[in-house]
C-alpha positions as CSV (number, residue, x, y, z in Angstrom):
1,M,-83.7,-128.9,-29.2
2,A,-85.5,-129.9,-26.1
3,T,-88.2,-127.8,-24.5
4,K,-89.4,-127.8,-20.9
5,S,-93.0,-127.8,-20.1
6,K,-94.4,-125.1,-17.7
7,S,-95.4,-127.7,-15.2
8,K,-91.9,-129.2,-14.9
9,S,-90.4,-125.7,-14.4
10,K,-92.9,-124.9,-11.7
11,S,-92.1,-128.2,-9.9
12,K,-88.4,-127.4,-10.0
13,A,-89.1,-123.9,-8.7
14,K,-91.1,-125.4,-5.8
15,A,-88.3,-127.8,-5.1
16,K,-85.8,-125.0,-5.0
17,V,-87.9,-123.0,-2.5
18,K,-88.3,-126.1,-0.3
19,A,-84.5,-126.8,-0.4
20,K,-83.8,-123.2,0.6
21,S,-86.3,-122.8,3.4
22,G,-87.0,-126.4,4.4
23,K,-90.7,-125.8,3.8
24,A,-92.8,-126.5,0.8
25,A,-93.9,-123.6,-1.3
26,P,-97.5,-122.6,-0.6
27,K,-100.0,-124.0,-3.2
28,K,-101.7,-121.4,-5.3
29,S,-105.2,-122.0,-6.5
30,V,-105.7,-121.0,-10.1
31,G,-109.1,-119.6,-11.0
32,K,-110.8,-120.7,-7.8
33,P,-112.0,-118.1,-5.2
34,A,-110.4,-118.4,-1.8
35,R,-112.5,-120.6,0.5
36,K,-113.9,-118.9,3.6
37,A,-113.1,-120.5,6.9
38,S,-116.2,-122.2,8.2
39,P,-117.2,-121.1,11.7
40,K,-116.3,-123.5,14.5
41,K,-119.3,-125.6,15.4
42,V,-120.3,-125.4,19.0
43,T,-122.2,-128.3,20.6
44,A,-125.2,-127.6,22.7
45,I,-123.8,-129.5,25.7
46,P,-119.9,-129.5,25.8
47,R,-118.3,-132.9,25.9
48,G,-118.0,-134.3,29.4
49,M,-120.7,-132.0,30.7
50,H,-124.2,-132.8,31.9
51,T,-127.5,-130.9,31.3
52,I,-127.3,-129.1,34.7
53,T,-124.0,-127.9,36.2
54,P,-123.8,-126.2,39.6
55,H,-122.0,-122.8,39.6
56,I,-121.4,-121.6,43.1
57,I,-120.2,-118.3,44.6
58,V,-117.9,-118.7,47.6
59,D,-115.7,-116.5,49.8
60,G,-112.4,-118.1,49.1
61,A,-112.9,-120.1,45.9
62,A,-109.2,-121.2,45.8
63,A,-109.5,-122.6,49.4
64,A,-112.8,-124.3,48.4
65,I,-111.1,-126.0,45.5
66,D,-108.3,-127.2,47.8
67,F,-110.9,-128.6,50.2
68,Y,-112.9,-130.4,47.5
69,K,-109.6,-132.0,46.3
70,K,-108.9,-133.3,49.7
71,A,-112.4,-134.2,50.7
72,F,-113.9,-135.6,47.5
73,R,-110.9,-136.2,45.2
74,A,-111.9,-133.3,43.0
75,I,-109.8,-132.7,39.9
76,E,-109.2,-129.1,39.0
77,R,-110.0,-128.3,35.4
78,T,-110.0,-124.5,35.0
79,R,-108.7,-121.6,37.1
80,M,-109.0,-118.0,35.8
81,P,-107.9,-115.4,38.3
82,T,-108.5,-111.7,38.0
83,E,-105.6,-109.2,38.3
84,T,-106.3,-109.0,42.0
85,G,-106.1,-112.8,42.4
86,K,-109.8,-113.5,42.9
87,L,-111.2,-116.3,40.8
88,M,-113.6,-115.1,38.2
89,H,-114.0,-118.6,36.9
90,A,-112.9,-122.1,38.0
91,S,-114.2,-125.6,37.5
92,I,-113.6,-128.9,39.2
93,R,-114.7,-132.4,38.4
94,I,-115.9,-134.7,41.1
95,G,-116.7,-138.2,39.8
96,D,-118.5,-137.7,36.5
97,S,-119.7,-134.2,37.2
98,T,-118.4,-130.7,36.9
99,M,-118.9,-127.8,39.3
100,M,-118.0,-124.2,38.5
101,L,-116.9,-121.8,41.2
102,V,-116.2,-118.1,41.5
103,D,-115.1,-115.8,44.4
104,E,-117.5,-113.5,45.9
105,M,-117.6,-110.2,44.1
106,P,-120.0,-107.8,45.8
107,E,-119.3,-105.1,43.2
108,W,-121.1,-107.5,40.7
109,N,-123.7,-108.5,43.3
110,A,-122.1,-112.0,43.4
111,K,-122.5,-113.0,47.1
112,G,-121.8,-116.3,48.6
113,P,-123.4,-118.1,51.6
114,K,-121.3,-116.1,54.2
115,A,-122.5,-112.8,52.9
116,L,-126.0,-114.0,52.6
117,A,-126.0,-115.7,56.0
118,G,-126.9,-119.0,54.5
119,T,-127.8,-120.6,51.2
120,P,-131.0,-121.9,49.7
121,V,-129.0,-124.5,47.7
122,T,-128.0,-128.1,48.7
123,I,-125.7,-130.1,46.3
124,H,-126.1,-133.8,46.7
125,L,-123.0,-136.0,46.1
126,Y,-123.7,-139.6,45.3
127,V,-120.8,-142.0,46.1
128,K,-120.4,-145.7,46.4
129,D,-119.2,-145.6,50.1
130,A,-120.9,-142.8,52.0
131,D,-119.2,-143.7,55.3
132,K,-115.7,-143.6,53.8
133,T,-116.4,-140.4,51.9
134,F,-118.0,-138.7,55.0
135,A,-115.0,-139.7,57.1
136,E,-112.6,-138.3,54.4
137,A,-114.5,-135.0,54.2
138,V,-114.4,-134.6,58.0
139,A,-110.7,-135.4,58.0
140,A,-110.2,-132.7,55.3
141,G,-112.0,-130.1,57.5
142,A,-115.7,-130.5,56.8
143,T,-118.0,-129.4,59.6
144,V,-120.7,-132.0,60.5
145,K,-124.0,-130.3,60.4
146,M,-126.0,-133.6,60.2
147,P,-124.5,-136.9,61.2
148,L,-124.5,-139.6,58.6
149,A,-127.5,-141.9,58.9
150,D,-129.9,-144.2,57.0
151,M,-132.8,-142.1,55.8
152,F,-136.4,-143.2,55.4
153,W,-136.1,-142.7,51.6
154,G,-133.3,-145.2,51.4
155,D,-130.2,-143.1,51.1
156,R,-127.3,-143.0,53.6
157,Y,-127.2,-139.2,54.1
158,G,-125.4,-136.7,56.2
C-alpha cells in the first residue's frame, strides 16, 4: 500500500487552486510572524531636483505655464487644480531645473506680483544662446523691460 506524504498532497492542492483560478495559491508562512511593511524611504532631495527650487504665485498659473512652454521650451510635470479650476500646485521643468507655480489665492494670503504691484524676486535663466532665447520669449509674448545687452560682469543679460 502506497502512502502520500503531506508535502505532495499540499503541492497538488496548490496546483488545483492554480488550475481553477489561473493564479498561484498564496504562500502561508508557518511559525513565522507576519513581516511588517517597511515605511517608504524618502530622500532629502528628490531625484531630478536641486537644492533650491523657485515656487512662484501668479494670477493665471495655467496661462503662465503655456507661456513658459512657448518662450523657454518648458516641460509641464505636474498640474493639480482645485475644484474651481485654480492651480493649487503645478511644476514645470526648464532645462535641468524645476519651478513650481500656484494661482493667486488671496483667501490664503497667497498673492502674486499683480496683487502686490511688483515683486522682490528675479529668477535668472542661464541659456547657451541668450539672443535666440530672448527673441523666442518676445515672440511668445514677453514684454521687454530691459533690452538684451552685454553686462559689465560678463553676462549677456536682458
